[in-house]
N, C-alpha and C positions, 0 to 999 in steps of 0.2 A: 191863394189859388190862382194860377195863371191860365188864361184862355188859350186853347190850342189854335195855332195857325195851321193853314192847310198843308204847307210843306214841312215835312220832318227832315228829309235829306234829299237833295238833288245832286249831291257830290260836287257842289260849286266851290267848296272851300278846301284848303289844304288838308290832306289826310293826317290823322284820323278824325279831324273835326267835322261834325255834321253841320248842315245848314242852320240848325237851331243853336249851335254853339257848343254843345256837349260833345264828348269824344266817344267813338266806337271803341269797345274793349273786347278782347278775346278772353274767354273763360273756359276752362276745361275741368273735367272731374278730378284733376290732380289736387284741387283745393279740398277735396274730401277723401283723398287717398286712392283715387282711380289712376289709370295709366293711359287714358286717351290722349292723343297728341294732335295739335292743330296749329296752323299759322293763319294770319290775316294780313292782307296787303291791298293797296290800291293798284289795280292792274287794268289793262285794256282787255276786254273779253268780247270776242266776236264784233269788234269795231266800236265798242262802247266802254267808257270809263266805268269802273265797278269796284266795289269792295268785295274781295274774294276771300272766302274762308275755305281752307282745305285741311284735311287731316284724316285720322283713323280713329273711329269710335271703338272702344274696347269695353267689354262688360266685366273685365277682371277687377278684383278688389271692390266689387259692388259699385263700379263706376258705370259710365255709359253716356257721356255727352261732350259735345264741343259746341260752343255758343259765341256768337257775336252779339253783344248787347249795347244798348244806348239808353242813357238816362234822358228822359223827355223834358227835363228842366236843367238849367245850369246851376240851380240852387237846390236846396232841400224841399222846395215847393212841389206840390202836386200840380198836374196839368188837367184842366177841365176840357175834356173832349166830348162832353155830352151833346154838343151841337153837331156832332158828326155821327155817321152810321157805321163806320168801319175804317179800315185802312186798305190801301192798295200798294202792292210791292211789285217792282219790276225785277224779275229774277231770271237767271240762266243757270242750269245745273247739269247734273249727270243722270237724270232719270230717277233719282231717289226721292223718298218722302221725307220732308223736313217739317219742323214746327215753327210757329210764331208763338212766343210766350209774352203775355202782358202781366205786369205787376202793379198793384196799387199800394198805398201806404197802410191799408188794413192788413196786409199779409206780413206776418212776423217771421215765419220760417223760410229759409232760402229755397226749399224745394217746392213751396207753394206758388201757384201761378194760374193763369187762365190760358188755355191752349187751343190752337187751331192748326191742323196739319194741311199740307199742300204738297203737290208733286212739282219738282223743279226739272223741267224738260231741257234738253240740250239745244234750246233756242230761246231768244228773249221773249218773255210773256209777262203780261200784267195780271197778277193774281189779286182778286178782291176778297177780303176777309171781313165779314160783318161782325160787329161786336156781339150781336145776339146769338152767334154761332160758336163763340168761344166757350170752352168747357172748363169749369173749375177743377183744379187738380189738388187734391189733399186739403181742400178747404170747403166749408159749407157757406162761406160768405159769397153772395152774388157779386158779379163784376159791376163795379161802380165807375162808370167812365168819367164821373166828375173828379176822380182822384187817381189818375194814372201817374205812374212814376217811371216805368221802364218798359222797353220792348226788347225782345231777343229773337234772333234767328238761330234755330237750334237743330243740330244733328243729334238724335237721341234715341235710346231705347233698344238698340240692336247693334251688333258689330258690323260696321261697313265703312267704306271709304267715302268721305264727304267731300264735295266740291260744289260750292254754292256761291254764285256771284249776285250781288245786289246793285242794281242800277238806279234805284230811286225808291222813296218811301214817303207816303202822304196820307192824310185823312181824306175820306170821301163821304159824300152824302148821296143817298139813293136818288134824290131828285136831280142830281148832277151827273148821274151815271152815263146818260147818253153823251153828254159833253165830254166826260172823261174818256169814253170809248172813241170819240172822234179824234182825240189827241193821238191815239194809235201809236204809242211808242213801240215801234217795230211790230207788235202784235198785241191784240186786245182780248185774247181768250182768257176768261176768268175760270179758275179752277177752284171749285167750292167743295170742300170736304170738311166735316166737323168732327170726325172721330179722332180723339186724342190718342197718341202713342203711349 
């Protein structure tokens, strides 16, 4: 088990490599017979370097998602994030609702996850998502932050055009929240919604 460091990705390395060394990957529902389409690229968005995921989510053939995912460890090890209270993501979008999905090594089915939704507005904002607000999806196993394996930014659940840019991703502690907000990467409005799509 590896202890989690504060920074997951600050886009300081050549794409698609994250700061922690693993690579961002684009996954769509075509892996299960769906027809959603998407692309992922490193681009400058509103003056800031970003990982940008764009595409069209379709519900045809029982599909319905486009996802940018990142393994939280370079190996098969799990990551111990129990010393943190949640994650903060810097995002720029098109006004649509997206999800963050977390997976642990306890989940065996590919559709199982822990989910938290957020709105990505058309300006840069820091969205704070606390671990205790993630909702289990198709599992009765509680989220164990000692055993995190993967994080995903997901357009899911309805037919729509997705356009989501990620400018940074890190773990946060509640006692460091004031400090995090003073960093004020463009804007520090936290969007807190816990209803899963």
